[in-house]
CHARMM internal coordinates of N, CA and C (Angstrom, degrees):
IC EDIT
DIST 1 N 1 CA 1.4270
DIST 1 CA 1 C 1.5081
ANGL 1 N 1 CA 1 C 109.01
DIST 1 C 2 N 1.3187
ANGL 1 CA 1 C 2 N 115.29
DIHE 1 N 1 CA 1 C 2 N 128.35
DIST 2 N 2 CA 1.4658
ANGL 1 C 2 N 2 CA 120.84
DIHE 1 CA 1 C 2 N 2 CA -176.62
DIST 2 CA 2 C 1.5428
ANGL 2 N 2 CA 2 C 108.25
DIHE 1 C 2 N 2 CA 2 C -94.42
DIST 2 C 3 N 1.2884
ANGL 2 CA 2 C 3 N 114.10
DIHE 2 N 2 CA 2 C 3 N 139.97
DIST 3 N 3 CA 1.4602
ANGL 2 C 3 N 3 CA 117.87
DIHE 2 CA 2 C 3 N 3 CA 176.32
DIST 3 CA 3 C 1.4950
ANGL 3 N 3 CA 3 C 113.29
DIHE 2 C 3 N 3 CA 3 C -79.60
DIST 3 C 4 N 1.2970
ANGL 3 CA 3 C 4 N 118.35
DIHE 3 N 3 CA 3 C 4 N 149.19
DIST 4 N 4 CA 1.4863
ANGL 3 C 4 N 4 CA 119.23
DIHE 3 CA 3 C 4 N 4 CA 179.83
DIST 4 CA 4 C 1.5047
ANGL 4 N 4 CA 4 C 113.73
DIHE 3 C 4 N 4 CA 4 C -57.18
DIST 4 C 5 N 1.3112
ANGL 4 CA 4 C 5 N 118.68
DIHE 4 N 4 CA 4 C 5 N -34.70
DIST 5 N 5 CA 1.4209
ANGL 4 C 5 N 5 CA 121.13
DIHE 4 CA 4 C 5 N 5 CA 179.39
DIST 5 CA 5 C 1.5133
ANGL 5 N 5 CA 5 C 110.72
DIHE 4 C 5 N 5 CA 5 C -61.40
DIST 5 C 6 N 1.2880
ANGL 5 CA 5 C 6 N 117.94
DIHE 5 N 5 CA 5 C 6 N -42.08
DIST 6 N 6 CA 1.4745
ANGL 5 C 6 N 6 CA 122.03
DIHE 5 CA 5 C 6 N 6 CA 177.05
DIST 6 CA 6 C 1.5138
ANGL 6 N 6 CA 6 C 112.26
DIHE 5 C 6 N 6 CA 6 C -64.11
DIST 6 C 7 N 1.3510
ANGL 6 CA 6 C 7 N 114.97
DIHE 6 N 6 CA 6 C 7 N -41.65
DIST 7 N 7 CA 1.4500
ANGL 6 C 7 N 7 CA 119.77
DIHE 6 CA 6 C 7 N 7 CA 179.12
DIST 7 CA 7 C 1.4889
ANGL 7 N 7 CA 7 C 112.98
DIHE 6 C 7 N 7 CA 7 C -64.92
DIST 7 C 8 N 1.3406
ANGL 7 CA 7 C 8 N 118.26
DIHE 7 N 7 CA 7 C 8 N -36.66
DIST 8 N 8 CA 1.4688
ANGL 7 C 8 N 8 CA 120.98
DIHE 7 CA 7 C 8 N 8 CA 179.34
DIST 8 CA 8 C 1.5460
ANGL 8 N 8 CA 8 C 112.60
DIHE 7 C 8 N 8 CA 8 C -66.39
DIST 8 C 9 N 1.3081
ANGL 8 CA 8 C 9 N 115.40
DIHE 8 N 8 CA 8 C 9 N -23.97
DIST 9 N 9 CA 1.4686
ANGL 8 C 9 N 9 CA 119.47
DIHE 8 CA 8 C 9 N 9 CA 179.61
DIST 9 CA 9 C 1.5363
ANGL 9 N 9 CA 9 C 112.45
DIHE 8 C 9 N 9 CA 9 C -77.10
DIST 9 C 10 N 1.3403
ANGL 9 CA 9 C 10 N 116.58
DIHE 9 N 9 CA 9 C 10 N -18.90
DIST 10 N 10 CA 1.4589
ANGL 9 C 10 N 10 CA 119.69
DIHE 9 CA 9 C 10 N 10 CA 179.25
DIST 10 CA 10 C 1.5141
ANGL 10 N 10 CA 10 C 112.25
DIHE 9 C 10 N 10 CA 10 C -79.47
DIST 10 C 11 N 1.3347
ANGL 10 CA 10 C 11 N 114.45
DIHE 10 N 10 CA 10 C 11 N 157.86
DIST 11 N 11 CA 1.4664
ANGL 10 C 11 N 11 CA 117.41
DIHE 10 CA 10 C 11 N 11 CA 178.46
DIST 11 CA 11 C 1.5616
ANGL 11 N 11 CA 11 C 109.02
DIHE 10 C 11 N 11 CA 11 C -81.68
DIST 11 C 12 N 1.2752
ANGL 11 CA 11 C 12 N 115.94
DIHE 11 N 11 CA 11 C 12 N 167.71
DIST 12 N 12 CA 1.4868
ANGL 11 C 12 N 12 CA 121.03
DIHE 11 CA 11 C 12 N 12 CA -177.21
DIST 12 CA 12 C 1.5177
ANGL 12 N 12 CA 12 C 111.06
DIHE 11 C 12 N 12 CA 12 C -61.99
DIST 12 C 13 N 1.3362
ANGL 12 CA 12 C 13 N 116.85
DIHE 12 N 12 CA 12 C 13 N -35.58
DIST 13 N 13 CA 1.4607
ANGL 12 C 13 N 13 CA 120.38
DIHE 12 CA 12 C 13 N 13 CA 179.99
DIST 13 CA 13 C 1.5410
ANGL 13 N 13 CA 13 C 109.48
DIHE 12 C 13 N 13 CA 13 C -68.70
DIST 13 C 14 N 1.2827
ANGL 13 CA 13 C 14 N 117.80
DIHE 13 N 13 CA 13 C 14 N -39.46
DIST 14 N 14 CA 1.4572
ANGL 13 C 14 N 14 CA 119.77
DIHE 13 CA 13 C 14 N 14 CA 176.22
DIST 14 CA 14 C 1.5155
ANGL 14 N 14 CA 14 C 112.65
DIHE 13 C 14 N 14 CA 14 C -65.52
DIST 14 C 15 N 1.3082
ANGL 14 CA 14 C 15 N 117.13
DIHE 14 N 14 CA 14 C 15 N -37.00
DIST 15 N 15 CA 1.4335
ANGL 14 C 15 N 15 CA 121.47
DIHE 14 CA 14 C 15 N 15 CA 176.77
DIST 15 CA 15 C 1.5231
ANGL 15 N 15 CA 15 C 112.02
DIHE 14 C 15 N 15 CA 15 C -66.11
DIST 15 C 16 N 1.3151
ANGL 15 CA 15 C 16 N 116.56
DIHE 15 N 15 CA 15 C 16 N -41.48
DIST 16 N 16 CA 1.4660
ANGL 15 C 16 N 16 CA 121.05
DIHE 15 CA 15 C 16 N 16 CA 176.54
DIST 16 CA 16 C 1.5247
ANGL 16 N 16 CA 16 C 112.36
DIHE 15 C 16 N 16 CA 16 C -60.92
DIST 16 C 17 N 1.3534
ANGL 16 CA 16 C 17 N 114.80
DIHE 16 N 16 CA 16 C 17 N -40.83
DIST 17 N 17 CA 1.4543
ANGL 16 C 17 N 17 CA 118.47
DIHE 16 CA 16 C 17 N 17 CA 175.99
DIST 17 CA 17 C 1.5224
ANGL 17 N 17 CA 17 C 111.22
DIHE 16 C 17 N 17 CA 17 C -67.04
DIST 17 C 18 N 1.3229
ANGL 17 CA 17 C 18 N 119.19
DIHE 17 N 17 CA 17 C 18 N -39.92
DIST 18 N 18 CA 1.4403
ANGL 17 C 18 N 18 CA 122.10
DIHE 17 CA 17 C 18 N 18 CA 179.36
DIST 18 CA 18 C 1.5223
ANGL 18 N 18 CA 18 C 113.05
DIHE 17 C 18 N 18 CA 18 C -65.23
DIST 18 C 19 N 1.3306
ANGL 18 CA 18 C 19 N 115.04
DIHE 18 N 18 CA 18 C 19 N -37.17
DIST 19 N 19 CA 1.4676
ANGL 18 C 19 N 19 CA 119.45
DIHE 18 CA 18 C 19 N 19 CA -179.91
DIST 19 CA 19 C 1.5662
ANGL 19 N 19 CA 19 C 109.30
DIHE 18 C 19 N 19 CA 19 C -70.55
DIST 19 C 20 N 1.3092
ANGL 19 CA 19 C 20 N 115.95
DIHE 19 N 19 CA 19 C 20 N -36.41
DIST 20 N 20 CA 1.4613
ANGL 19 C 20 N 20 CA 117.41
DIHE 19 CA 19 C 20 N 20 CA 179.28
DIST 20 CA 20 C 1.5452
ANGL 20 N 20 CA 20 C 110.13
DIHE 19 C 20 N 20 CA 20 C -67.76
DIST 20 C 21 N 1.3376
ANGL 20 CA 20 C 21 N 117.76
DIHE 20 N 20 CA 20 C 21 N -40.75
DIST 21 N 21 CA 1.4496
ANGL 20 C 21 N 21 CA 120.50
DIHE 20 CA 20 C 21 N 21 CA 178.14
DIST 21 CA 21 C 1.5149
ANGL 21 N 21 CA 21 C 110.60
DIHE 20 C 21 N 21 CA 21 C -64.04
DIST 21 C 22 N 1.3345
ANGL 21 CA 21 C 22 N 118.41
DIHE 21 N 21 CA 21 C 22 N -40.77
DIST 22 N 22 CA 1.4358
ANGL 21 C 22 N 22 CA 123.19
DIHE 21 CA 21 C 22 N 22 CA -177.91
DIST 22 CA 22 C 1.5461
ANGL 22 N 22 CA 22 C 109.77
DIHE 21 C 22 N 22 CA 22 C -67.94
DIST 22 C 23 N 1.3208
ANGL 22 CA 22 C 23 N 117.95
DIHE 22 N 22 CA 22 C 23 N -36.19
DIST 23 N 23 CA 1.4769
ANGL 22 C 23 N 23 CA 120.55
DIHE 22 CA 22 C 23 N 23 CA 178.91
DIST 23 CA 23 C 1.5146
ANGL 23 N 23 CA 23 C 108.91
DIHE 22 C 23 N 23 CA 23 C -70.40
DIST 23 C 24 N 1.3249
ANGL 23 CA 23 C 24 N 118.30
DIHE 23 N 23 CA 23 C 24 N -38.38
DIST 24 N 24 CA 1.4826
ANGL 23 C 24 N 24 CA 117.62
DIHE 23 CA 23 C 24 N 24 CA 178.31
DIST 24 CA 24 C 1.5099
ANGL 24 N 24 CA 24 C 110.81
DIHE 23 C 24 N 24 CA 24 C -64.82
DIST 24 C 25 N 1.3251
ANGL 24 CA 24 C 25 N 115.42
DIHE 24 N 24 CA 24 C 25 N -43.54
DIST 25 N 25 CA 1.4521
ANGL 24 C 25 N 25 CA 118.38
DIHE 24 CA 24 C 25 N 25 CA 179.81
DIST 25 CA 25 C 1.5225
ANGL 25 N 25 CA 25 C 111.40
DIHE 24 C 25 N 25 CA 25 C -66.06
DIST 25 C 26 N 1.3006
ANGL 25 CA 25 C 26 N 120.28
DIHE 25 N 25 CA 25 C 26 N -36.47
DIST 26 N 26 CA 1.4138
ANGL 25 C 26 N 26 CA 125.27
DIHE 25 CA 25 C 26 N 26 CA 174.40
DIST 26 CA 26 C 1.4857
ANGL 26 N 26 CA 26 C 110.26
DIHE 25 C 26 N 26 CA 26 C -61.85
DIST 26 C 27 N 1.3051
ANGL 26 CA 26 C 27 N 120.27
DIHE 26 N 26 CA 26 C 27 N -43.92
DIST 27 N 27 CA 1.4325
ANGL 26 C 27 N 27 CA 123.58
DIHE 26 CA 26 C 27 N 27 CA 178.34
DIST 27 CA 27 C 1.5330
ANGL 27 N 27 CA 27 C 110.59
DIHE 26 C 27 N 27 CA 27 C -60.47
DIST 27 C 28 N 1.3158
ANGL 27 CA 27 C 28 N 115.80
DIHE 27 N 27 CA 27 C 28 N -44.98
DIST 28 N 28 CA 1.4839
ANGL 27 C 28 N 28 CA 120.01
DIHE 27 CA 27 C 28 N 28 CA 178.70
DIST 28 CA 28 C 1.5176
ANGL 28 N 28 CA 28 C 111.50
DIHE 27 C 28 N 28 CA 28 C -61.46
DIST 28 C 29 N 1.2921
ANGL 28 CA 28 C 29 N 116.83
DIHE 28 N 28 CA 28 C 29 N -41.61
DIST 29 N 29 CA 1.4863
ANGL 28 C 29 N 29 CA 121.12
DIHE 28 CA 28 C 29 N 29 CA -178.68
DIST 29 CA 29 C 1.5393
ANGL 29 N 29 CA 29 C 109.28
DIHE 28 C 29 N 29 CA 29 C -68.50
DIST 29 C 30 N 1.3365
ANGL 29 CA 29 C 30 N 118.10
DIHE 29 N 29 CA 29 C 30 N -41.88
DIST 30 N 30 CA 1.4554
ANGL 29 C 30 N 30 CA 120.69
DIHE 29 CA 29 C 30 N 30 CA 178.18
DIST 30 CA 30 C 1.5507
ANGL 30 N 30 CA 30 C 110.12
DIHE 29 C 30 N 30 CA 30 C -62.14
DIST 30 C 31 N 1.2927
ANGL 30 CA 30 C 31 N 115.12
DIHE 30 N 30 CA 30 C 31 N -41.20
DIST 31 N 31 CA 1.4921
ANGL 30 C 31 N 31 CA 119.20
DIHE 30 CA 30 C 31 N 31 CA 179.54
DIST 31 CA 31 C 1.5526
ANGL 31 N 31 CA 31 C 108.64
DIHE 30 C 31 N 31 CA 31 C -65.19
DIST 31 C 32 N 1.3127
ANGL 31 CA 31 C 32 N 115.76
DIHE 31 N 31 CA 31 C 32 N -43.07
DIST 32 N 32 CA 1.4668
ANGL 31 C 32 N 32 CA 120.45
DIHE 31 CA 31 C 32 N 32 CA -178.77
DIST 32 CA 32 C 1.5511
ANGL 32 N 32 CA 32 C 108.97
DIHE 31 C 32 N 32 CA 32 C -65.88
DIST 32 C 33 N 1.2964
ANGL 32 CA 32 C 33 N 118.82
DIHE 32 N 32 CA 32 C 33 N -37.53
DIST 33 N 33 CA 1.4549
ANGL 32 C 33 N 33 CA 120.59
DIHE 32 CA 32 C 33 N 33 CA -178.07
DIST 33 CA 33 C 1.5171
ANGL 33 N 33 CA 33 C 109.92
DIHE 32 C 33 N 33 CA 33 C -69.77
DIST 33 C 34 N 1.3210
ANGL 33 CA 33 C 34 N 118.10
DIHE 33 N 33 CA 33 C 34 N -27.78
DIST 34 N 34 CA 1.4605
ANGL 33 C 34 N 34 CA 120.41
DIHE 33 CA 33 C 34 N 34 CA 179.04
DIST 34 CA 34 C 1.5057
ANGL 34 N 34 CA 34 C 111.63
DIHE 33 C 34 N 34 CA 34 C -79.91
DIST 34 C 35 N 1.3088
ANGL 34 CA 34 C 35 N 118.78
DIHE 34 N 34 CA 34 C 35 N -29.26
DIST 35 N 35 CA 1.4427
ANGL 34 C 35 N 35 CA 121.66
DIHE 34 CA 34 C 35 N 35 CA -175.10
DIST 35 CA 35 C 1.5393
ANGL 35 N 35 CA 35 C 114.12
DIHE 34 C 35 N 35 CA 35 C -102.28
DIST 35 C 36 N 1.3281
ANGL 35 CA 35 C 36 N 117.34
DIHE 35 N 35 CA 35 C 36 N -26.25
DIST 36 N 36 CA 1.4541
ANGL 35 C 36 N 36 CA 119.61
DIHE 35 CA 35 C 36 N 36 CA -177.77
DIST 36 CA 36 C 1.5096
ANGL 36 N 36 CA 36 C 110.15
DIHE 35 C 36 N 36 CA 36 C -153.82
DIST 36 C 37 N 1.2483
ANGL 36 CA 36 C 37 N 115.51
DIHE 36 N 36 CA 36 C 37 N 177.00
DIST 37 N 37 CA 1.4997
ANGL 36 C 37 N 37 CA 122.11
DIHE 36 CA 36 C 37 N 37 CA -178.79
DIST 37 CA 37 C 1.5045
ANGL 37 N 37 CA 37 C 111.25
DIHE 36 C 37 N 37 CA 37 C -73.47
DIST 37 C 38 N 1.3446
ANGL 37 CA 37 C 38 N 116.32
DIHE 37 N 37 CA 37 C 38 N 134.53
DIST 38 N 38 CA 1.4368
ANGL 37 C 38 N 38 CA 118.88
DIHE 37 CA 37 C 38 N 38 CA 175.09
DIST 38 CA 38 C 1.5409
ANGL 38 N 38 CA 38 C 109.91
DIHE 37 C 38 N 38 CA 38 C -86.53
DIST 38 C 39 N 1.3562
ANGL 38 CA 38 C 39 N 116.47
DIHE 38 N 38 CA 38 C 39 N 147.02
DIST 39 N 39 CA 1.4461
ANGL 38 C 39 N 39 CA 120.67
DIHE 38 CA 38 C 39 N 39 CA 177.04
DIST 39 CA 39 C 1.5406
ANGL 39 N 39 CA 39 C 109.74
DIHE 38 C 39 N 39 CA 39 C -74.97
DIST 39 C 40 N 1.2926
ANGL 39 CA 39 C 40 N 117.34
DIHE 39 N 39 CA 39 C 40 N -40.54
DIST 40 N 40 CA 1.4512
ANGL 39 C 40 N 40 CA 121.85
DIHE 39 CA 39 C 40 N 40 CA 179.54
DIST 40 CA 40 C 1.5334
ANGL 40 N 40 CA 40 C 110.80
DIHE 39 C 40 N 40 CA 40 C -132.09
DIST 40 C 41 N 1.2725
ANGL 40 CA 40 C 41 N 117.04
DIHE 40 N 40 CA 40 C 41 N 91.66
DIST 41 N 41 CA 1.5176
ANGL 40 C 41 N 41 CA 119.42
DIHE 40 CA 40 C 41 N 41 CA -179.11
DIST 41 CA 41 C 1.5201
ANGL 41 N 41 CA 41 C 112.59
DIHE 40 C 41 N 41 CA 41 C -62.79
DIST 41 C 42 N 1.3202
ANGL 41 CA 41 C 42 N 117.01
DIHE 41 N 41 CA 41 C 42 N -23.31
DIST 42 N 42 CA 1.4847
ANGL 41 C 42 N 42 CA 118.73
DIHE 41 CA 41 C 42 N 42 CA -179.85
DIST 42 CA 42 C 1.5171
ANGL 42 N 42 CA 42 C 110.50
DIHE 41 C 42 N 42 CA 42 C -69.69
DIST 42 C 43 N 1.3104
ANGL 42 CA 42 C 43 N 119.63
DIHE 42 N 42 CA 42 C 43 N -15.61
DIST 43 N 43 CA 1.4697
ANGL 42 C 43 N 43 CA 121.06
DIHE 42 CA 42 C 43 N 43 CA -179.24
DIST 43 CA 43 C 1.5334
ANGL 43 N 43 CA 43 C 110.84
DIHE 42 C 43 N 43 CA 43 C -67.69
DIST 43 C 44 N 1.3019
ANGL 43 CA 43 C 44 N 117.28
DIHE 43 N 43 CA 43 C 44 N -29.36
DIST 44 N 44 CA 1.4811
ANGL 43 C 44 N 44 CA 120.78
DIHE 43 CA 43 C 44 N 44 CA 175.80
DIST 44 CA 44 C 1.5349
ANGL 44 N 44 CA 44 C 109.55
DIHE 43 C 44 N 44 CA 44 C -60.13
DIST 44 C 45 N 1.2880
ANGL 44 CA 44 C 45 N 114.37
DIHE 44 N 44 CA 44 C 45 N -49.62
DIST 45 N 45 CA 1.5214
ANGL 44 C 45 N 45 CA 120.28
DIHE 44 CA 44 C 45 N 45 CA -178.97
DIST 45 CA 45 C 1.5527
ANGL 45 N 45 CA 45 C 109.88
DIHE 44 C 45 N 45 CA 45 C -61.82
DIST 45 C 46 N 1.3466
ANGL 45 CA 45 C 46 N 116.70
DIHE 45 N 45 CA 45 C 46 N -43.73
DIST 46 N 46 CA 1.4443
ANGL 45 C 46 N 46 CA 118.18
DIHE 45 CA 45 C 46 N 46 CA 179.50
DIST 46 CA 46 C 1.5087
ANGL 46 N 46 CA 46 C 113.57
DIHE 45 C 46 N 46 CA 46 C -62.53
DIST 46 C 47 N 1.3140
ANGL 46 CA 46 C 47 N 114.90
DIHE 46 N 46 CA 46 C 47 N -41.00
DIST 47 N 47 CA 1.4753
ANGL 46 C 47 N 47 CA 117.96
DIHE 46 CA 46 C 47 N 47 CA 177.17
DIST 47 CA 47 C 1.5069
ANGL 47 N 47 CA 47 C 113.54
DIHE 46 C 47 N 47 CA 47 C -65.73
DIST 47 C 48 N 1.2899
ANGL 47 CA 47 C 48 N 117.79
DIHE 47 N 47 CA 47 C 48 N -42.42
DIST 48 N 48 CA 1.4727
ANGL 47 C 48 N 48 CA 119.70
DIHE 47 CA 47 C 48 N 48 CA 177.00
DIST 48 CA 48 C 1.5556
ANGL 48 N 48 CA 48 C 110.60
DIHE 47 C 48 N 48 CA 48 C -58.76
DIST 48 C 49 N 1.3064
ANGL 48 CA 48 C 49 N 116.14
DIHE 48 N 48 CA 48 C 49 N -41.31
DIST 49 N 49 CA 1.4471
ANGL 48 C 49 N 49 CA 120.37
DIHE 48 CA 48 C 49 N 49 CA 178.89
DIST 49 CA 49 C 1.5309
ANGL 49 N 49 CA 49 C 112.26
DIHE 48 C 49 N 49 CA 49 C -66.57
DIST 49 C 50 N 1.3103
ANGL 49 CA 49 C 50 N 114.87
DIHE 49 N 49 CA 49 C 50 N -39.29
DIST 50 N 50 CA 1.4565
ANGL 49 C 50 N 50 CA 120.73
DIHE 49 CA 49 C 50 N 50 CA 177.58
DIST 50 CA 50 C 1.5454
ANGL 50 N 50 CA 50 C 110.70
DIHE 49 C 50 N 50 CA 50 C -60.38
DIST 50 C 51 N 1.3343
ANGL 50 CA 50 C 51 N 114.62
DIHE 50 N 50 CA 50 C 51 N -47.22
DIST 51 N 51 CA 1.5141
ANGL 50 C 51 N 51 CA 118.88
DIHE 50 CA 50 C 51 N 51 CA 178.16
DIST 51 CA 51 C 1.5161
ANGL 51 N 51 CA 51 C 109.25
DIHE 50 C 51 N 51 CA 51 C -59.41
DIST 51 C 52 N 1.3099
ANGL 51 CA 51 C 52 N 117.25
DIHE 51 N 51 CA 51 C 52 N -42.88
DIST 52 N 52 CA 1.4772
ANGL 51 C 52 N 52 CA 120.91
DIHE 51 CA 51 C 52 N 52 CA -179.15
DIST 52 CA 52 C 1.4870
ANGL 52 N 52 CA 52 C 111.58
DIHE 51 C 52 N 52 CA 52 C -64.05
DIST 52 C 53 N 1.3398
ANGL 52 CA 52 C 53 N 118.60
DIHE 52 N 52 CA 52 C 53 N -40.58
DIST 53 N 53 CA 1.4884
ANGL 52 C 53 N 53 CA 122.68
DIHE 52 CA 52 C 53 N 53 CA 177.12
DIST 53 CA 53 C 1.5169
ANGL 53 N 53 CA 53 C 110.03
DIHE 52 C 53 N 53 CA 53 C -59.99
DIST 53 C 54 N 1.3192
ANGL 53 CA 53 C 54 N 116.08
DIHE 53 N 53 CA 53 C 54 N -46.91
DIST 54 N 54 CA 1.4750
ANGL 53 C 54 N 54 CA 119.91
DIHE 53 CA 53 C 54 N 54 CA -176.34
DIST 54 CA 54 C 1.5286
ANGL 54 N 54 CA 54 C 108.99
DIHE 53 C 54 N 54 CA 54 C -65.51
DIST 54 C 55 N 1.3647
ANGL 54 CA 54 C 55 N 116.42
DIHE 54 N 54 CA 54 C 55 N -43.18
DIST 55 N 55 CA 1.4733
ANGL 54 C 55 N 55 CA 118.88
DIHE 54 CA 54 C 55 N 55 CA -179.57
DIST 55 CA 55 C 1.5165
ANGL 55 N 55 CA 55 C 110.15
DIHE 54 C 55 N 55 CA 55 C -63.27
DIST 55 C 56 N 1.3010
ANGL 55 CA 55 C 56 N 118.47
DIHE 55 N 55 CA 55 C 56 N -37.27
DIST 56 N 56 CA 1.4639
ANGL 55 C 56 N 56 CA 121.81
DIHE 55 CA 55 C 56 N 56 CA -179.54
DIST 56 CA 56 C 1.5360
ANGL 56 N 56 CA 56 C 110.74
DIHE 55 C 56 N 56 CA 56 C -64.24
DIST 56 C 57 N 1.3132
ANGL 56 CA 56 C 57 N 115.47
DIHE 56 N 56 CA 56 C 57 N -45.79
DIST 57 N 57 CA 1.4722
ANGL 56 C 57 N 57 CA 119.53
DIHE 56 CA 56 C 57 N 57 CA -179.25
DIST 57 CA 57 C 1.5318
ANGL 57 N 57 CA 57 C 109.32
DIHE 56 C 57 N 57 CA 57 C -64.77
DIST 57 C 58 N 1.3580
ANGL 57 CA 57 C 58 N 118.42
DIHE 57 N 57 CA 57 C 58 N -42.30
DIST 58 N 58 CA 1.4649
ANGL 57 C 58 N 58 CA 119.13
DIHE 57 CA 57 C 58 N 58 CA 177.72
DIST 58 CA 58 C 1.5150
ANGL 58 N 58 CA 58 C 110.94
DIHE 57 C 58 N 58 CA 58 C -62.69
DIST 58 C 59 N 1.3034
ANGL 58 CA 58 C 59 N 117.49
DIHE 58 N 58 CA 58 C 59 N -38.78
DIST 59 N 59 CA 1.4906
ANGL 58 C 59 N 59 CA 120.40
DIHE 58 CA 58 C 59 N 59 CA 178.90
DIST 59 CA 59 C 1.5023
ANGL 59 N 59 CA 59 C 110.66
DIHE 58 C 59 N 59 CA 59 C -65.54
DIST 59 C 60 N 1.2781
ANGL 59 CA 59 C 60 N 117.42
DIHE 59 N 59 CA 59 C 60 N -40.71
DIST 60 N 60 CA 1.4733
ANGL 59 C 60 N 60 CA 120.98
DIHE 59 CA 59 C 60 N 60 CA 179.00
DIST 60 CA 60 C 1.5227
ANGL 60 N 60 CA 60 C 111.78
DIHE 59 C 60 N 60 CA 60 C -61.02
DIST 60 C 61 N 1.3364
ANGL 60 CA 60 C 61 N 113.56
DIHE 60 N 60 CA 60 C 61 N -39.85
DIST 61 N 61 CA 1.4606
ANGL 60 C 61 N 61 CA 119.31
DIHE 60 CA 60 C 61 N 61 CA 178.00
DIST 61 CA 61 C 1.5133
ANGL 61 N 61 CA 61 C 111.19
DIHE 60 C 61 N 61 CA 61 C -65.18
DIST 61 C 62 N 1.3269
ANGL 61 CA 61 C 62 N 118.40
DIHE 61 N 61 CA 61 C 62 N -36.39
DIST 62 N 62 CA 1.4699
ANGL 61 C 62 N 62 CA 121.34
DIHE 61 CA 61 C 62 N 62 CA 176.45
DIST 62 CA 62 C 1.5018
ANGL 62 N 62 CA 62 C 113.74
DIHE 61 C 62 N 62 CA 62 C -66.46
DIST 62 C 63 N 1.3373
ANGL 62 CA 62 C 63 N 113.81
DIHE 62 N 62 CA 62 C 63 N -40.02
DIST 63 N 63 CA 1.4554
ANGL 62 C 63 N 63 CA 120.02
DIHE 62 CA 62 C 63 N 63 CA -177.10
DIST 63 CA 63 C 1.5404
ANGL 63 N 63 CA 63 C 114.13
DIHE 62 C 63 N 63 CA 63 C -78.64
DIST 63 C 64 N 1.2930
ANGL 63 CA 63 C 64 N 115.68
DIHE 63 N 63 CA 63 C 64 N -20.50
DIST 64 N 64 CA 1.4747
ANGL 63 C 64 N 64 CA 120.48
DIHE 63 CA 63 C 64 N 64 CA -177.38
DIST 64 CA 64 C 1.5119
ANGL 64 N 64 CA 64 C 114.15
DIHE 63 C 64 N 64 CA 64 C -59.85
DIST 64 C 65 N 1.3301
ANGL 64 CA 64 C 65 N 120.70
DIHE 64 N 64 CA 64 C 65 N -48.15
DIST 65 N 65 CA 1.4731
ANGL 64 C 65 N 65 CA 119.06
DIHE 64 CA 64 C 65 N 65 CA 177.67
DIST 65 CA 65 C 1.5420
ANGL 65 N 65 CA 65 C 113.15
DIHE 64 C 65 N 65 CA 65 C -66.16
DIST 65 C 66 N 1.2804
ANGL 65 CA 65 C 66 N 118.74
DIHE 65 N 65 CA 65 C 66 N -28.94
DIST 66 N 66 CA 1.4772
ANGL 65 C 66 N 66 CA 121.76
DIHE 65 CA 65 C 66 N 66 CA 178.39
DIST 66 CA 66 C 1.5188
ANGL 66 N 66 CA 66 C 110.41
DIHE 65 C 66 N 66 CA 66 C -71.14
DIST 66 C 67 N 1.3058
ANGL 66 CA 66 C 67 N 118.10
DIHE 66 N 66 CA 66 C 67 N -29.80
DIST 67 N 67 CA 1.4449
ANGL 66 C 67 N 67 CA 121.16
DIHE 66 CA 66 C 67 N 67 CA -179.33
DIST 67 CA 67 C 1.5441
ANGL 67 N 67 CA 67 C 113.76
DIHE 66 C 67 N 67 CA 67 C -75.24
DIST 67 C 68 N 1.3267
ANGL 67 CA 67 C 68 N 113.84
DIHE 67 N 67 CA 67 C 68 N -21.74
DIST 68 N 68 CA 1.4923
ANGL 67 C 68 N 68 CA 117.20
DIHE 67 CA 67 C 68 N 68 CA -177.48
DIST 68 CA 68 C 1.4233
ANGL 68 N 68 CA 68 C 112.58
DIHE 67 C 68 N 68 CA 68 C -82.84
END
COOR INIT
IC SEED 1 N 1 CA 1 C
IC BUILD
């Protein structure tokens, strides 16, 4: 789990890459949960929150120029 402070230090391109990786991993875990037993079911929740954190930071960056 990445802290928001660490995510804010990354560039937008790095965040886009991180979100795509997290979404792919989330897809694999969802597929695995539907077909077989997961080793760590809590990992689904952590990944969903990670994606939400990254999306929030990207959205804040988009809104920042409009606020000025």
